[in-house]
C-alpha positions in Angstrom: 39.6 90.4 112.4 41.1 86.9 112.1 41.6 84.9 115.3 45.4 85.1 115.2 45.4 88.9 114.9 42.9 89.0 117.8 45.2 86.9 119.9 48.2 89.1 119.0 46.2 92.0 120.3 46.0 90.4 123.8 47.2 92.1 126.9 50.8 90.9 127.5 52.6 93.5 129.6 52.0 95.1 132.9 51.9 98.5 131.2 49.1 97.3 128.9 47.3 95.9 131.9 47.5 99.2 133.7 45.7 100.9 130.8 42.6 98.8 131.6 42.8 98.0 135.3 44.2 99.9 138.2 47.7 98.7 139.1 49.4 100.8 141.8 53.0 101.8 141.4 54.2 99.7 144.3 52.9 96.5 142.7 54.1 97.2 139.2 57.7 96.3 139.8 56.8 93.1 141.5 54.4 92.1 138.8 56.9 92.8 136.1 59.4 90.5 137.8 56.7 87.8 138.1 55.8 88.1 134.5 59.4 87.5 133.5 59.1 84.0 134.9 55.4 83.4 134.2 54.2 85.6 131.3 51.0 87.6 131.1 48.5 87.1 128.3 44.8 88.0 128.5 42.6 88.2 125.5 40.6 91.4 125.1 37.4 89.3 125.2 38.3 87.7 128.6 39.4 91.1 130.0 35.9 92.4 129.2 34.5 89.9 131.7 36.3 91.5 134.7 34.4 93.7 137.0 36.8 96.6 137.4 34.9 97.9 140.5 35.3 94.7 142.4 38.8 94.2 144.0 37.9 90.6 144.7 36.5 89.8 141.3 36.9 86.0 140.6 37.5 86.5 136.9 40.3 88.9 137.6 41.9 86.4 140.0 42.0 83.8 137.2 43.6 86.1 134.7 45.6 88.9 136.3 48.9 88.3 138.0 49.0 89.4 141.7 51.8 89.9 144.1 51.1 86.6 145.8 52.8 84.8 142.9 56.1 85.8 144.5 55.7 83.0 147.0 57.7 80.0 146.0 56.2 77.3 148.2 55.3 74.1 146.4 56.5 72.4 143.2 56.5 72.9 139.5 55.8 69.2 138.9 53.1 68.2 141.4 51.9 65.1 139.5 55.1 63.5 138.5 55.1 64.5 134.9 58.9 64.4 134.5 59.2 60.8 135.5 56.4 59.8 133.2 57.8 61.6 130.1 58.9 58.8 127.7 59.7 61.1 124.7 60.0 64.9 124.3 56.4 66.0 124.5 54.9 62.6 125.3 53.8 61.4 128.8 52.7 57.8 129.5 51.6 57.6 133.2 48.4 55.5 132.9 48.6 52.5 130.6 45.5 53.4 128.6 46.3 57.1 128.0 49.1 58.9 126.2 49.4 62.7 126.9 50.9 64.9 124.2 52.2 68.4 125.1 51.5 70.0 121.8 52.6 73.6 122.5 53.9 75.9 125.3 51.4 78.6 124.4 47.8 79.4 125.5 45.2 82.0 124.6 45.4 83.1 128.2 48.0 82.3 130.9 45.8 81.4 133.8 47.3 82.3 137.1 46.5 79.0 138.7 48.1 76.9 135.9 49.8 73.7 137.1 52.2 73.8 134.2 53.6 77.2 135.0 57.0 75.7 134.4 56.5 75.8 130.7 53.5 77.9 129.5 54.7 80.9 127.6 58.3 80.0 128.1 61.1 78.5 126.0 60.9 74.8 126.7 62.0 71.4 125.3 59.0 69.7 126.9 56.7 70.1 123.9 56.5 67.6 121.0 58.7 68.3 118.0 58.2 65.2 115.8 54.6 63.8 115.9 55.6 60.8 113.9 58.1 59.6 116.6 55.3 60.0 119.1 52.9 58.1 116.9 55.4 55.3 116.5 55.6 54.9 120.3 51.8 54.8 120.6 51.6 52.3 117.7 54.0 50.0 119.6 52.0 50.3 122.9 48.8 48.5 122.1 47.5 49.1 125.7 47.0 52.8 124.8 43.4 53.3 123.9 43.2 57.1 123.9 45.4 60.2 123.4 45.0 63.6 125.2 46.4 66.5 123.1 47.1 69.3 125.5 49.9 71.8 126.3 49.7 74.8 126.6 46.6 74.9 124.5 46.5 73.0 121.2 43.8 75.3 119.8 46.3 78.2 119.5 48.2 76.1 117.0 47.7 76.8 113.3 45.1 74.6 111.6 47.8 72.8 109.6 49.5 71.6 112.8 46.2 70.5 114.3 45.4 68.6 111.2 48.9 67.0 111.2 48.3 65.6 114.7 44.9 64.2 113.6 46.2 62.8 110.4 48.9 60.8 112.1 47.0 59.7 115.2 43.7 58.7 113.6 45.6 56.1 111.6 46.5 54.2 114.8 44.0 51.3 114.8 44.0 50.6 118.5 43.1 54.1 119.5 39.4 54.4 120.4 39.3 58.2 120.6 41.3 61.4 120.8 40.8 64.3 123.2 41.9 67.9 123.1 42.4 69.7 126.4 41.7 73.4 125.6 40.4 76.4 127.5 39.9 78.3 124.3 36.1 78.0 124.4 36.2 79.9 127.7 39.1 82.3 127.4 39.1 83.0 123.6 35.9 81.7 121.9 36.7 83.8 118.8 39.2 81.1 117.8 36.3 78.8 117.2 33.7 81.2 116.1 35.8 83.0 113.5 37.5 80.0 111.9 35.2 77.7 109.9 38.2 75.8 108.6 39.0 74.6 112.1 35.5 73.3 112.5 35.7 71.5 109.1 38.9 69.8 110.1 37.5 68.6 113.5 34.3 67.5 111.9 36.0 65.6 109.1 38.2 63.5 111.4 35.6 63.0 114.1 33.0 61.7 111.7 35.2 59.8 109.3 38.1 58.5 111.4 37.9 58.6 115.2 35.6 60.3 117.6 37.1 63.6 119.0 36.3 64.9 122.4 36.9 68.4 123.9 37.8 68.8 127.6 37.6 72.4 128.6 37.8 74.3 131.9 35.0 76.6 133.1 35.8 77.7 136.7 33.0 80.2 137.3 29.5 80.7 136.0 30.4 84.2 134.7 32.6 82.5 132.2 29.5 81.1 130.6 28.7 83.9 128.2 27.0 84.3 124.9 30.3 83.8 123.1 31.5 80.8 125.1 28.1 79.1 124.7 28.2 79.7 120.9 31.7 78.2 120.8 30.6 75.1 122.6 27.5 74.8 120.5 29.6 75.1 117.3 31.7 72.1 118.4 28.6 70.2 119.6 26.9 70.9 116.2 29.5 68.8 114.4 29.1 65.9 116.9 32.0 66.7 119.3 31.2 66.1 123.0 32.4 68.9 125.3 33.2 68.0 128.9 34.5 70.2 131.7 37.2 70.0 134.4 36.9 72.7 137.1 39.6 73.5 139.6 38.5 74.4 143.1 40.1 77.8 143.8 40.2 80.0 146.8 38.4 83.3 146.1 37.0 82.0 142.8 34.6 79.2 143.4 35.2 78.0 147.0 31.6 78.0 148.1 28.8 75.6 147.4 26.4 78.1 145.8 29.0 79.3 143.3 30.1 75.8 142.4 26.5 74.6 142.1 25.6 77.5 139.8 28.6 76.6 137.6 27.7 72.9 137.3 24.0 73.7 136.6 25.1 76.3 134.0 27.3 73.7 132.2 24.5 71.1 132.0 22.2 73.8 130.7 24.5 74.4 127.7 25.2 70.7 127.1 28.7 70.6 128.6 29.2 67.5 130.7 30.6 67.9 134.2 33.6 65.6 134.4 36.0 66.5 137.2 36.5 69.0 140.0 40.2 69.1 140.8 41.7 69.9 144.2 44.1 72.7 143.3 47.7 71.4 143.2 50.5 72.7 145.4 52.2 74.6 142.5 54.9 77.2 143.1 53.3 80.7 143.0 49.8 79.1 143.2 49.7 77.0 146.4 49.7 79.8 148.9 46.9 81.8 147.4 44.6 79.4 145.6 44.6 76.1 147.5 41.6 75.3 149.7 42.2 73.0 152.7 40.9 69.5 152.2 38.5 69.6 155.2 36.9 72.8 153.9 36.9 71.4 150.3 35.1 68.3 151.3 32.4 70.3 153.0 32.0 72.5 149.9 31.6 69.4 147.7 29.1 67.8 150.0 27.0 71.0 150.1 27.3 71.4 146.3 26.1 67.9 145.6 23.1 68.5 147.9 22.0 71.4 145.7 22.3 69.4 142.4 20.3 66.8 140.5 21.7 63.6 139.1 23.1 65.0 135.8 24.7 68.1 137.4 26.4 66.1 140.2 28.1 63.6 137.9 31.6 65.1 138.4 34.2 63.5 140.6 36.2 65.4 143.2 39.8 64.5 142.2 43.4 65.0 143.3 45.9 64.5 140.6 48.8 63.0 142.6 52.1 61.4 141.4 50.6 58.0 142.2 47.4 58.5 140.3 44.1 60.3 140.1 42.7 60.0 143.6 39.0 60.5 144.2 38.3 62.4 147.4 35.3 60.6 148.7 34.7 62.7 151.8 35.0 62.7 155.6 34.0 59.8 157.9 34.5 60.8 161.5 38.2 61.7 161.9 39.2 60.2 158.6 39.4 61.5 155.0 38.3 58.7 152.6 40.2 58.4 149.3 39.9 56.0 146.3 42.2 55.5 143.3 40.2 56.5 140.3 43.3 55.9 138.1 46.6 54.6 139.3 50.2 54.6 137.9 50.7 51.2 139.6 47.8 49.0 138.4 47.8 47.3 141.8 46.5 50.5 143.4 43.5 50.8 141.0 40.2 50.9 143.0 42.0 50.9 146.4 40.2 52.8 149.1 42.4 54.3 151.9 42.2 56.8 154.7 44.2 59.6 156.3 43.7 61.5 159.5 41.6 64.6 159.3 43.7 67.8 159.4 41.7 71.0 159.0 44.6 73.0 157.5 46.3 70.6 155.0 45.4 70.8 151.4 47.3 67.8 149.8 47.7 64.1 150.5 51.4 64.3 151.3 50.7 66.6 154.2 48.3 64.2 155.9 49.2 61.6 158.5 48.3 57.9 158.0 45.5 57.0 160.5 46.8 54.3 162.8 
């Protein structure tokens, strides 16, 4: 079966979900209401990874809506994306990087998504005219790279992906182009069943500009025969695959689980890049966020279990002011450093906040006086 038909066969209603997993009658009405605002989509492949006998299964938590999504604490724009949108579908927060929102669709609607405001929903936030976007990038010579994300660009038809590449690879001052995609993890059949996609990626990466894939494995059980083959297929044509993990309560919030994941990634040639502190997103914050004090301890213990290659990731908070590296705890202080900054004067700045054992985000911490 072709990848688009496989995707069409995904689980997309609470009734469909109940045919595979137990959903009690009391929860069904709540979940249906949640899915009206934040749709459900799980590929049959990813559904097969869930342990039906485990009520606390981490894979299930990543994919299946739960009643906790009724809680509306937090924000739908935790990193200041709105103020950094310069054209429909184009963000320019850091001077060197342009971010293109290519689509509002994904192969799976992850329940921890920080763009819950747009994925699977009607939105005017995605790019319509790639040439207008390219004209902006062409005029801004400080932009050295583009991240094509969404949604997930790998659910787009091959012709649309090629259109992006055709236009962007002609911009001389771009050094490389990245795709942000969770398809290798949630729907590897997209890569494994479509040789034309690989041919397109290989052609542009080898003849025009290097392409990079940034994916998101969050648990070692996502590293399967199929996901390994998908990553290998990309690597075989010279595309580097790196990984951004999100630290998530009940999924990977202990050092052994996190260390197993990072070792597993290096074993299959995927480069550990970032581990993100979960953002305070509406319908996400209350359930998935880990307090910073606990998170720092987990990261310290994880690093102690890893070798040099597997511990190369940075522990990062994606804040409206920049990508802030969470360095750790020194006495009664959290230590932070701007890894990237919206205001160039902040770049490299190290600063502190008072330790608070319950807070999970910078804005909730007091300045240490």
